[in-house]
Residue frames relative to the residue before (quaternion, step in Angstrom):
aa qw qx qy qz dx dy dz
X 1.0000 0.0000 0.0000 0.0000 0.00 0.00 0.00
X 0.0910 -0.7604 0.6416 0.0445 3.58 -0.96 1.02
X 0.3107 -0.7277 0.5938 0.1462 3.59 -1.14 1.07
X 0.1898 -0.8231 0.5285 0.0841 3.56 -0.36 1.05
X 0.0532 -0.7468 0.6588 0.0734 3.61 -1.17 0.67
X 0.2443 -0.7578 0.5755 0.1865 3.53 -1.26 0.17
X 0.4066 -0.7007 0.5374 0.2344 3.63 -1.01 0.66
X 0.1222 -0.8076 0.5770 -0.0005 3.46 -0.70 1.27
X 0.5575 -0.1598 -0.8137 -0.0389 1.42 -2.05 1.59
X 0.3636 0.8040 -0.4351 0.1789 3.51 1.46 -0.33
X 0.7787 0.4189 -0.2407 0.4003 3.61 0.27 -1.34
X 0.7884 0.2950 -0.1890 0.5056 3.63 1.00 -0.71
X 0.3621 -0.7127 0.5114 0.3152 3.64 1.28 0.05
X 0.1828 0.8352 -0.5039 0.1230 3.57 1.01 0.82
X 0.5416 -0.6376 0.4803 0.2636 3.57 -1.19 0.75
X 0.7659 -0.0213 0.0806 0.6376 3.45 1.09 -0.71
X 0.6631 -0.5088 0.3733 0.4025 3.57 -1.33 0.32
X 0.6335 0.5393 -0.3242 0.4502 3.49 1.05 -0.92
X 0.6668 0.5090 -0.3101 0.4473 3.63 0.90 -0.86
X 0.6406 0.5098 -0.3225 0.4750 3.59 1.10 -0.85
X 0.6618 0.5026 -0.3356 0.4436 3.60 0.78 -0.89
X 0.6618 0.4996 -0.3467 0.4384 3.64 0.82 -0.89
X 0.6819 0.4786 -0.2895 0.4713 3.63 0.91 -0.99
X 0.6443 0.5008 -0.3494 0.4605 3.67 0.82 -0.77
X 0.6771 0.4516 -0.3487 0.4649 3.69 0.79 -0.71
X 0.6240 0.5219 -0.3543 0.4613 3.69 1.02 -0.76
X 0.6482 0.5455 -0.3040 0.4356 3.61 1.10 -0.59
X 0.5016 -0.6686 0.3990 0.3770 3.57 1.29 -0.46
X 0.3970 0.7005 -0.4652 0.3679 3.53 1.35 0.52
X 0.4653 -0.7256 0.4491 0.2353 3.55 -1.03 0.91
X 0.8271 -0.0274 0.0316 0.5604 3.53 1.06 -0.59
X 0.2669 -0.7592 0.5733 0.1541 3.50 -1.38 0.03
X 0.1523 -0.7885 0.5852 0.1123 3.56 -1.11 0.43
X 0.0654 -0.7875 0.6125 0.0217 3.61 -1.06 0.53
X 0.5483 -0.6714 0.4331 0.2472 3.50 -1.28 0.56
X 0.8139 0.3321 -0.1403 0.4556 3.59 0.66 -1.04
X 0.1374 -0.8341 0.5312 0.0567 3.64 0.37 1.13
X 0.6483 0.5468 -0.3130 0.4275 3.55 1.11 -0.95
X 0.6546 0.5096 -0.3234 0.4553 3.61 1.10 -0.25
X 0.7327 0.3906 -0.1783 0.5280 3.61 1.25 -0.17
X 0.4710 -0.6637 0.5366 0.2230 3.42 -1.35 0.76
X 0.4329 -0.7504 0.4340 0.2471 3.52 -0.68 1.07
X 0.6333 0.5349 -0.3327 0.4495 3.49 1.18 -0.74
X 0.6272 0.5145 -0.3171 0.4912 3.62 1.15 -0.72
X 0.6611 0.4505 -0.3482 0.4885 3.68 0.80 -0.66
X 0.6261 0.5204 -0.3715 0.4463 3.65 0.85 -0.62
X 0.6039 0.5678 -0.3051 0.4689 3.46 1.14 -0.80
X 0.6572 0.5267 -0.2823 0.4594 3.57 0.95 -0.87
X 0.6483 0.5034 -0.3024 0.4845 3.50 1.15 -0.94
X 0.6403 0.5164 -0.3393 0.4563 3.62 0.93 -0.86
X 0.6713 0.5263 -0.3033 0.4247 3.62 0.82 -0.99
X 0.8185 0.2773 -0.1210 0.4884 3.56 0.78 -0.98
X 0.4755 -0.7092 0.4332 0.2885 3.62 1.15 0.19
X 0.5636 0.5548 -0.4149 0.4500 3.59 0.81 0.87
X 0.3625 -0.7503 0.5293 0.1597 3.60 -1.27 0.39
X 0.4876 -0.5996 0.5424 0.3294 3.57 -1.20 0.41
X 0.1819 -0.7963 0.5586 0.1442 3.76 -0.53 0.93
X 0.7966 -0.2179 0.1295 0.5488 3.60 0.99 -0.33
X 0.1778 -0.7400 0.6431 0.0846 3.41 -1.47 0.25
X 0.5103 -0.6283 0.4903 0.3231 3.69 -1.36 0.35
X 0.5523 -0.6074 0.4855 0.3005 3.44 -1.22 0.72
X 0.4973 -0.6271 0.4889 0.3469 3.56 -0.98 0.59
X 0.7429 0.3523 -0.2646 0.5039 3.54 -1.06 0.70
X 0.6737 0.5012 -0.3342 0.4280 3.63 1.20 -0.22
X 0.0880 0.7657 -0.6337 0.0656 3.48 -1.38 -0.14
X 0.4150 -0.7270 0.4840 0.2551 3.55 -1.22 0.25
X 0.6330 0.5248 -0.3171 0.4726 3.59 1.21 -0.12
X 0.5708 -0.5921 0.4298 0.3725 3.69 -0.92 0.73
X 0.6987 0.4678 -0.3444 0.4176 3.62 0.82 -0.68
X 0.5376 0.6291 -0.4045 0.3895 3.61 1.20 -0.17
X 0.7299 0.4265 -0.2435 0.4755 3.54 1.22 -0.50
X 0.1395 -0.8003 0.5828 0.0208 3.56 -0.58 1.18
X 0.8211 -0.2556 0.1057 0.4993 3.58 0.75 1.15
X 0.7127 0.4320 -0.2238 0.5054 3.52 1.38 -0.60
X 0.1860 0.7705 -0.5538 0.2551 3.45 0.42 1.48
X 0.5442 -0.5968 0.4491 0.3821 3.59 -1.03 0.58
X 0.6501 0.5322 -0.3381 0.4240 3.66 1.08 -0.47
X 0.6424 0.4941 -0.3358 0.4800 3.63 1.28 0.19
X 0.4102 -0.7172 0.5037 0.2522 3.60 -0.55 1.10
X 0.6688 0.5231 -0.3017 0.4336 3.66 0.94 -0.71
X 0.7149 0.4360 -0.2275 0.4971 3.58 1.35 -0.20
X 0.4021 0.7688 -0.4509 0.2095 3.56 1.22 -0.13
X 0.6356 0.5335 -0.3222 0.4555 3.57 0.95 -0.89
X 0.7110 0.4378 -0.2978 0.4628 3.63 0.77 -0.84
X 0.6230 0.5353 -0.3360 0.4609 3.55 0.97 -0.76
X 0.6602 0.5055 -0.2922 0.4725 3.62 0.91 -0.95
X 0.6047 0.5506 -0.3488 0.4577 3.57 1.10 -0.79
X 0.7046 0.4722 -0.2783 0.4506 3.62 0.89 -1.04
X 0.5754 0.5565 -0.3630 0.4770 3.62 1.16 -0.60
X 0.7126 0.4653 -0.2928 0.4359 3.57 0.69 -1.20
X 0.6990 0.4566 -0.3440 0.4296 3.62 0.79 -0.69
X 0.6121 0.5464 -0.3371 0.4616 3.47 1.35 -0.47
X 0.5811 0.5661 -0.3693 0.4533 3.58 1.25 -0.60
X 0.6324 0.5386 -0.3292 0.4490 3.53 1.08 -0.71
X 0.6311 0.5037 -0.2992 0.5084 3.56 1.07 -0.83
X 0.6436 0.5132 -0.3370 0.4569 3.70 0.85 -0.77
X 0.6525 0.5331 -0.2971 0.4493 3.48 0.99 -0.87
X 0.6055 0.5540 -0.2857 0.4949 3.55 1.16 -0.92
X 0.7436 0.3947 -0.2417 0.4825 3.60 1.08 -0.60
X 0.3978 -0.7205 0.4453 0.3527 3.50 1.40 -0.02
X 0.3314 0.7618 -0.4739 0.2921 3.55 1.23 0.76
X 0.3322 -0.7788 0.4761 0.2375 3.63 -0.60 0.88
X 0.7648 0.3112 -0.1410 0.5463 3.71 1.18 -0.36
X 0.1038 -0.7256 0.6758 0.0776 3.45 -1.33 0.78
X 0.2979 -0.7919 0.5112 0.1510 3.48 -0.59 1.07
X 0.0384 -0.7907 0.6110 0.0055 3.73 -0.77 0.93
X 0.1055 -0.7766 0.6147 0.0888 3.47 -1.11 0.65
X 0.5513 -0.6978 0.3562 0.2868 3.57 -0.95 0.85
X 0.4868 -0.6384 0.4791 0.3550 3.48 1.04 -0.72
X 0.6980 -0.4996 0.3142 0.4054 3.56 -1.29 0.02
X 0.5428 -0.5310 0.5246 0.3849 3.53 -1.32 0.23
X 0.3090 -0.7817 0.5235 0.1394 3.54 -0.90 0.99
X 0.4593 -0.7308 0.4464 0.2359 3.61 -0.56 1.26
X 0.7709 0.4255 -0.2043 0.4276 3.40 0.97 -0.87
X 0.6886 0.4401 -0.2622 0.5132 3.58 1.37 0.09
X 0.5571 -0.5774 0.4938 0.3353 3.48 -1.18 0.66
X 0.5735 -0.6064 0.4156 0.3614 3.66 -1.02 0.73
X 0.6061 0.5265 -0.3680 0.4691 3.64 0.93 -0.91
X 0.6512 0.5275 -0.3611 0.4091 3.67 0.66 -0.88
X 0.6625 0.5153 -0.2920 0.4585 3.50 0.99 -1.09
X 0.6749 0.4672 -0.3357 0.4621 3.63 0.84 -0.88
X 0.6158 0.5348 -0.3745 0.4411 3.63 0.92 -0.59
X 0.6439 0.5230 -0.3302 0.4505 3.43 1.04 -0.79
X 0.6597 0.5000 -0.3184 0.4620 3.63 0.99 -0.72
X 0.6233 0.5216 -0.3342 0.4772 3.56 1.15 -0.64
X 0.6194 0.5455 -0.3230 0.4632 3.62 1.04 -0.86
X 0.6358 0.4821 -0.3446 0.4946 3.68 0.81 -0.78
X 0.7508 0.3898 -0.2934 0.4453 3.64 0.52 -0.86
X 0.6083 0.4901 -0.4020 0.4776 3.59 1.01 -0.30
X 0.6330 0.5408 -0.3412 0.4363 3.67 1.01 -0.60
X 0.7329 0.4192 -0.2233 0.4872 3.56 1.08 -0.80
X 0.4707 0.7021 -0.4537 0.2823 3.60 1.24 -0.45
X 0.6829 0.4897 -0.3455 0.4176 3.73 0.71 -0.85
X 0.6688 0.4780 -0.3114 0.4768 3.55 0.95 -0.71
X 0.6134 0.4882 -0.3670 0.5008 3.67 1.02 -0.46
X 0.6518 0.4581 -0.3442 0.4968 3.67 0.93 -0.57
X 0.6312 0.5231 -0.3545 0.4498 3.60 0.81 -0.55
X 0.7433 0.4042 -0.2311 0.4803 3.53 0.95 -1.09
X 0.4342 -0.7236 0.4704 0.2583 3.64 1.09 -0.21
X 0.5292 0.5575 -0.3877 0.5088 3.43 1.38 0.75
X 0.3078 -0.7510 0.5562 0.1784 3.62 -1.04 0.89
X 0.3109 -0.7084 0.6099 0.1718 3.52 -0.96 1.06
X 0.0705 -0.7916 0.6069 0.0033 3.53 -0.72 1.24
X 0.2194 -0.7756 0.5849 0.0905 3.52 -0.70 1.24
X 0.2519 -0.8469 0.4649 0.0567 3.50 -0.84 1.05
X 0.2189 -0.7283 0.6257 0.1739 3.72 -0.65 1.00
X 0.1346 -0.7724 0.6204 0.0195 3.50 -1.21 0.95
X 0.4748 -0.6793 0.4672 0.3079 3.51 -1.15 0.53
X 0.3578 -0.7694 0.5084 0.1464 3.53 -1.22 0.84
X 0.5908 0.6487 -0.3361 0.3423 3.40 1.42 -0.33
X 0.8059 0.2523 -0.0975 0.5267 3.45 1.29 -0.62
X 0.8346 0.2750 -0.0863 0.4694 3.50 0.83 -1.10
X 0.8312 0.1599 -0.0295 0.5316 3.71 0.87 -0.89
X 0.0480 -0.8177 0.5731 0.0242 3.62 0.47 1.02
X 0.8007 0.3076 -0.2316 0.4590 3.59 -0.98 0.86
X 0.5061 0.6505 -0.4324 0.3657 3.54 1.27 -0.13
X 0.5485 -0.6832 0.3723 0.3063 3.60 -0.95 0.95
X 0.8329 0.2596 -0.1068 0.4769 3.59 0.60 -1.18
X 0.0071 -0.8405 0.5383 -0.0617 3.50 -0.45 1.27
X 0.6963 0.4885 -0.2288 0.4734 3.55 1.12 -0.93
X 0.4032 -0.7081 0.5051 0.2843 3.63 -0.74 0.88
X 0.5650 0.5938 -0.3940 0.4159 3.65 1.06 -0.65
X 0.6902 0.4657 -0.2771 0.4796 3.64 0.87 -0.93
X 0.6140 0.5446 -0.3427 0.4571 3.52 1.03 -0.64
X 0.6592 0.4843 -0.3024 0.4894 3.54 0.98 -0.92
X 0.6119 0.5681 -0.3207 0.4472 3.59 1.04 -0.71
X 0.6603 0.5606 -0.2548 0.4300 3.44 1.08 -1.00
X 0.7131 0.4274 -0.2494 0.4966 3.48 0.89 -1.13
X 0.6071 0.5492 -0.3475 0.4572 3.67 1.09 -0.57
X 0.6502 0.4840 -0.3121 0.4955 3.60 1.04 -0.65
X 0.6086 0.5235 -0.3745 0.4641 3.66 1.15 -0.44
X 0.1640 -0.8564 0.4633 0.1584 3.58 1.13 -0.81
X 0.5028 0.6070 -0.4333 0.4370 3.55 0.94 0.90
X 0.4740 -0.6774 0.5004 0.2571 3.59 -1.02 0.82
X 0.7023 0.4429 -0.2412 0.5025 3.43 1.35 -0.30
X 0.6562 0.3888 -0.3338 0.5539 3.48 1.23 0.59
X 0.1136 0.8249 -0.5307 0.1581 3.47 -0.24 1.30
X 0.5363 -0.5927 0.4609 0.3856 3.75 -1.27 -0.17
X 0.3214 -0.6360 0.6573 0.2454 3.44 -1.31 0.55
X 0.0586 -0.8113 0.5768 0.0758 3.66 -0.43 0.95
X 0.1661 -0.7761 0.6084 0.0027 3.53 -0.58 1.30
X 0.3794 -0.7634 0.4849 0.1950 3.50 -0.43 1.33
X 0.6128 0.5587 -0.3652 0.4231 3.56 1.01 -0.74
X 0.7107 0.4704 -0.2724 0.4466 3.53 0.78 -1.14
X 0.7045 0.4893 -0.2617 0.4424 3.51 0.95 -0.90
X 0.5463 0.5777 -0.3706 0.4802 3.55 1.24 -0.48
X 0.6839 0.4836 -0.2682 0.4759 3.55 0.93 -0.99
X 0.7156 0.4921 -0.2406 0.4334 3.57 0.94 -1.05
X 0.8601 0.0195 0.1021 0.4994 3.51 0.74 -1.04
X 0.3237 -0.7392 0.5339 0.2526 3.71 0.97 -0.58
X 0.6555 0.5436 -0.3671 0.3743 3.54 -1.09 -0.55
X 0.1111 0.8660 -0.4826 0.0690 3.60 1.15 0.59
X 0.7614 0.4406 -0.2519 0.4034 3.50 0.40 -1.28
X 0.6707 0.5170 -0.3043 0.4362 3.57 0.99 -0.76
X 0.6334 0.5383 -0.2994 0.4685 3.41 1.24 -0.86
X 0.6512 0.5072 -0.3248 0.4617 3.57 0.99 -0.78
X 0.6428 0.5070 -0.3512 0.4543 3.53 0.88 -0.84
X 0.7313 0.4805 -0.2715 0.4009 3.56 0.75 -0.90
X 0.7835 0.3252 -0.0910 0.5216 3.59 1.19 -0.86
X 0.3155 0.7954 -0.4902 0.1656 3.63 1.16 0.04
X 0.6672 0.4976 -0.3568 0.4241 3.66 0.90 -0.60
X 0.6514 0.4834 -0.3155 0.4924 3.61 1.29 -0.13
X 0.5916 0.5875 -0.3307 0.4421 3.61 1.32 -0.11
X 0.1468 -0.8119 0.5591 0.0816 3.58 -0.71 0.94
X 0.8122 0.0209 0.0225 0.5826 3.56 1.15 -0.45
X 0.2558 -0.7552 0.5905 0.1246 3.58 -1.07 0.63
X 0.1393 -0.7242 0.6686 0.0951 3.49 -1.43 0.63
X 0.0221 -0.8269 0.5596 0.0502 3.59 -0.86 0.56
X 0.1762 0.7040 -0.6744 0.1358 3.55 -1.19 0.69
X 0.4519 -0.7013 0.4728 0.2835 3.65 -1.22 0.51
X 0.2911 -0.6921 0.6349 0.1821 3.59 -1.28 0.38
X 0.5588 -0.3264 -0.7624 0.0072 1.28 -1.81 1.87
X 0.6406 0.5925 -0.3967 0.2851 3.42 -1.44 0.02
X 0.2410 -0.8015 0.4893 0.2454 3.50 1.11 -0.60
X 0.3550 0.6981 -0.5142 0.3497 3.56 1.12 0.91
X 0.7586 -0.4159 0.2921 0.4078 3.49 -1.37 0.09
X 0.6647 -0.4802 0.4056 0.4037 3.64 -1.24 0.55
X 0.7263 0.3968 -0.3048 0.4712 3.49 -0.94 1.00
X 0.6648 0.4764 -0.3153 0.4814 3.63 1.24 -0.23
X 0.8068 0.2934 -0.1333 0.4951 3.63 1.08 -0.29
X 0.7975 -0.3625 0.2217 0.4284 3.56 -1.25 -0.55
X 0.6175 0.5746 -0.3795 0.3801 3.64 1.05 -0.54
X 0.3329 -0.7045 0.5991 0.1841 3.60 -1.03 1.04
X 0.1844 -0.8705 0.4559 0.0212 3.46 0.06 1.47
X 0.5016 0.6118 -0.3835 0.4764 3.41 1.45 -0.39
X 0.7317 0.4100 -0.2428 0.4874 3.58 0.78 -0.94
X 0.6158 0.5221 -0.3529 0.4729 3.65 1.01 -0.54
X 0.6866 0.4151 -0.3074 0.5116 3.71 0.73 -0.91
X 0.6137 0.5250 -0.3993 0.4339 3.73 0.82 -0.51
X 0.6356 0.5356 -0.3178 0.4563 3.61 1.04 -0.94
X 0.6364 0.5150 -0.3061 0.4859 3.57 0.99 -0.88
X 0.6850 0.4951 -0.2737 0.4590 3.56 0.80 -1.07
X 0.7188 0.4452 -0.2675 0.4622 3.65 1.01 -0.56
X 0.5637 0.5969 -0.3613 0.4420 3.48 1.39 -0.19
X 0.6526 -0.4929 0.4265 0.3864 3.54 -1.41 -0.19
X 0.4048 0.7407 -0.4477 0.2951 3.60 1.40 0.00
X 0.0177 0.8314 -0.5554 0.0006 3.63 -0.67 0.73
X 0.5053 0.6333 -0.4320 0.3962 3.63 1.21 0.60
X 0.7122 -0.4243 0.3531 0.4337 3.49 -1.28 -0.50
X 0.1808 -0.6854 0.6808 0.1846 3.60 -1.41 0.36
X 0.2629 -0.8247 0.4974 0.0578 3.52 -0.43 1.32
X 0.2899 -0.7294 0.5955 0.1713 3.52 -0.92 0.94
X 0.0723 0.7910 -0.5962 0.1165 3.52 -0.15 1.33
X 0.3974 0.7186 -0.4837 0.3027 3.60 0.34 1.12
X 0.3922 -0.6437 0.5834 0.3025 3.55 -1.39 0.08
X 0.3819 -0.7519 0.4779 0.2459 3.58 -0.36 1.19
X 0.4848 -0.7154 0.4535 0.2178 3.34 -1.02 0.98
X 0.7227 0.1761 -0.0631 0.6654 3.55 1.42 -0.73
X 0.8379 -0.0669 0.1335 0.5251 3.38 -1.18 -1.19
X 0.3777 -0.7564 0.4489 0.2894 3.73 -0.49 0.98
X 0.6197 0.5200 -0.3943 0.4360 3.65 0.96 -0.65
X 0.6551 0.4949 -0.3316 0.4647 3.68 0.96 -0.78
X 0.6209 0.5060 -0.3707 0.4702 3.69 1.06 -0.60
X 0.6924 0.4531 -0.3132 0.4660 3.64 0.68 -0.66
X 0.6423 0.5303 -0.3231 0.4493 3.59 1.07 -0.74
X 0.6189 0.5403 -0.3382 0.4589 3.51 1.25 -0.60
X 0.6318 0.5154 -0.3248 0.4793 3.54 1.04 -0.55
X 0.6212 0.4975 -0.3408 0.5005 3.61 1.04 -0.80
X 0.6779 0.4878 -0.3367 0.4348 3.68 0.84 -0.59
X 0.6790 0.5122 -0.2635 0.4552 3.48 1.25 -0.73
X 0.5871 0.6096 -0.3593 0.3931 3.54 1.12 -0.68
X 0.4371 -0.6753 0.5188 0.2894 3.70 -0.95 0.84
């Protein structure tokens, strides 16, 4: 059994969060995630969840993002910014808890040309170690996301899933895990199913989209029937998030994933 979520407004091209939540629930999706919790009222979102029988799967930490321009010095990869980044993550954990969201997505930011890579990695670990107690207290899992640099996010620091797993293992908290995005990791390294099977205990959230194009499963090269079956047969019990740009009608795109999921 796979619990599906959708990223809003992206996957449904929703005109508003309320529109996206209503449509996602009608399509049979279990949850939704969104990036900008600071722009929304938690009580209103909880009301939408109650009205439509759907849950918040996750949100993005304040100060985070995936594009280099999103970071104005406060990246996890900069040792001089660790206190500020940790503070953003901790207040975002409070927000996620208020939304009853199980996951908070964090991104490392860009690779720093003026710093040794080991120094940057240590800085990332320091931030995650700092916020781990707050995550444990809030009951929210911080999920750090590797991204591809070949197509979408040139200059991003964390690309390789093996390094991401090593980082969360070094932190040593059940509330700090990896966000495994099948789209990004197919581009970066492939070997998706074997990686998931070997490291599922370190994965706190999934994102899916097909390659190339970042459209819905079934439009590209990834055999998502097999990938989703592998996830469903594993010990994973979280959400699989539809984070794609629909190639055609967005409702049909999401419905196709609902029909495909085991």
